[in-house]
C-alpha positions in Angstrom: 0.0 -0.1 0.0 2.9 2.3 0.6 4.0 2.4 -2.8 0.3 3.0 -4.2 -0.1 5.8 -1.8 3.3 7.3 -3.1 2.0 7.2 -6.7 -1.1 9.1 -5.3 1.2 11.8 -3.6 3.1 12.2 -6.7 -0.2 12.8 -8.9 -1.3 15.2 -6.8 2.0 17.1 -6.6 2.5 16.9 -10.4 -1.1 18.1 -10.5 -0.6 21.2 -8.2 2.7 22.0 -9.8 1.1 22.0 -13.3 3.6 19.3 -14.3 1.9 17.9 -17.2 4.7 15.5 -18.3 5.1 13.9 -14.9 1.1 13.7 -14.6 0.9 11.9 -17.9 4.2 9.5 -16.8 2.0 8.6 -13.6 -1.2 7.8 -15.8 -1.6 4.6 -17.8 -2.5 5.3 -21.3 -5.7 3.9 -21.0 -6.3 5.5 -17.7 -10.1 6.3 -16.9 -11.5 9.3 -14.9 -15.1 9.2 -13.8 -16.9 11.8 -11.7 -20.3 12.2 -10.2 -22.2 14.8 -12.4 -23.1 16.8 -9.3 -19.4 17.7 -8.8 -18.8 19.0 -12.1 -19.9 22.0 -14.1 -22.8 21.8 -16.5 -21.7 20.2 -19.8 -18.6 18.8 -18.5 -17.9 15.0 -19.4 -18.4 12.7 -16.6 -15.9 10.1 -18.1 -12.5 11.2 -19.5 -10.2 8.7 -21.1 -6.6 8.5 -21.7 -3.5 10.0 -19.8 -3.3 13.1 -22.1 -6.8 14.4 -21.7 -6.8 13.5 -18.2 -3.7 15.5 -17.4 -5.0 18.4 -19.4 -8.1 18.5 -17.5 -6.5 18.9 -14.1 -5.6 22.5 -15.2 -9.3 23.4 -14.5 -9.5 21.9 -11.1 -6.3 23.4 -9.3 -8.4 24.8 -6.5 -9.6 21.2 -5.8 -6.4 19.7 -6.1 -4.8 22.2 -3.8 -7.2 20.9 -1.0 -7.0 17.1 -1.6 -5.3 15.0 1.1 -4.4 11.4 0.3 -6.0 9.0 2.5 -7.3 5.3 2.5 -10.7 4.9 1.3 -12.2 1.6 2.3 -8.7 0.2 2.7 -7.5 1.5 -0.9 -5.5 4.4 -2.3 -7.6 7.6 -2.3 -7.9 11.1 -1.3 -10.2 13.5 0.2 -10.9 17.1 -1.4 -11.8 19.2 1.7 -11.8 23.0 1.2 -11.4 25.0 4.6 -11.1 21.4 6.3 -14.5 20.3 5.3 -14.9 17.2 3.1 -16.3 17.8 -0.2 -15.3 14.7 -2.2 -13.5 11.5 -2.1 -11.3 10.0 -4.9 -10.8 6.5 -5.2 -7.6 5.3 -7.1 -7.0 2.1 -9.0 -3.1 1.4 -9.4 -1.4 -1.1 -11.3 2.4 -1.6 -11.8 2.9 2.1 -10.5 0.6 3.8 -12.9 -3.1 5.3 -12.1 -5.3 3.0 -14.3 -8.5 4.5 -13.0 -10.0 7.1 -10.5 -13.3 8.1 -9.7 -14.5 11.3 -7.8 -17.8 11.2 -5.8 -19.4 13.6 -3.4 -18.3 13.0 0.3 -22.2 13.3 1.4 -24.8 11.1 -0.5 -28.0 12.8 -2.0 -29.9 12.6 1.2 -27.1 14.3 3.2 -26.1 11.2 5.2 -22.2 10.6 5.4 -20.8 8.8 2.9 -20.4 5.2 4.1 -16.6 4.9 2.9 -14.2 5.2 5.6 -11.6 7.6 4.9 -8.4 7.5 7.4 -5.8 10.1 6.8 -2.2 8.9 6.3 0.2 11.0 8.3 2.9 8.6 7.8 2.6 8.5 4.0 2.0 12.4 3.5 5.0 14.6 3.6 3.8 17.4 1.7 0.0 17.1 2.7 
């Protein structure tokens, strides 16, 4: 799990720093990003495929990337987006051979305002810059 969390940290560092080359290198060529439509502006795609398009898209979400904290989500690599310390969304990553193959972003709170049932635990021992 330490190796997977290091990939998640590197992903956010590259995204926050605008290092598109590094970001593309961390994504599998056929990577897929999916997002709950409630978290996107109207008309934005809920699914993006490919390392290049995913990396390009990150330019539009710098404010969210800046407040993302790597965590375990149900025991798997992930992150919580928490502006002002208030959880907004969870990101679940799938990592294979050191590359992000898939990640999904979902609201932290479900539609009925109940807390998300996923367990997110902060990883102080893994997070150097977070």
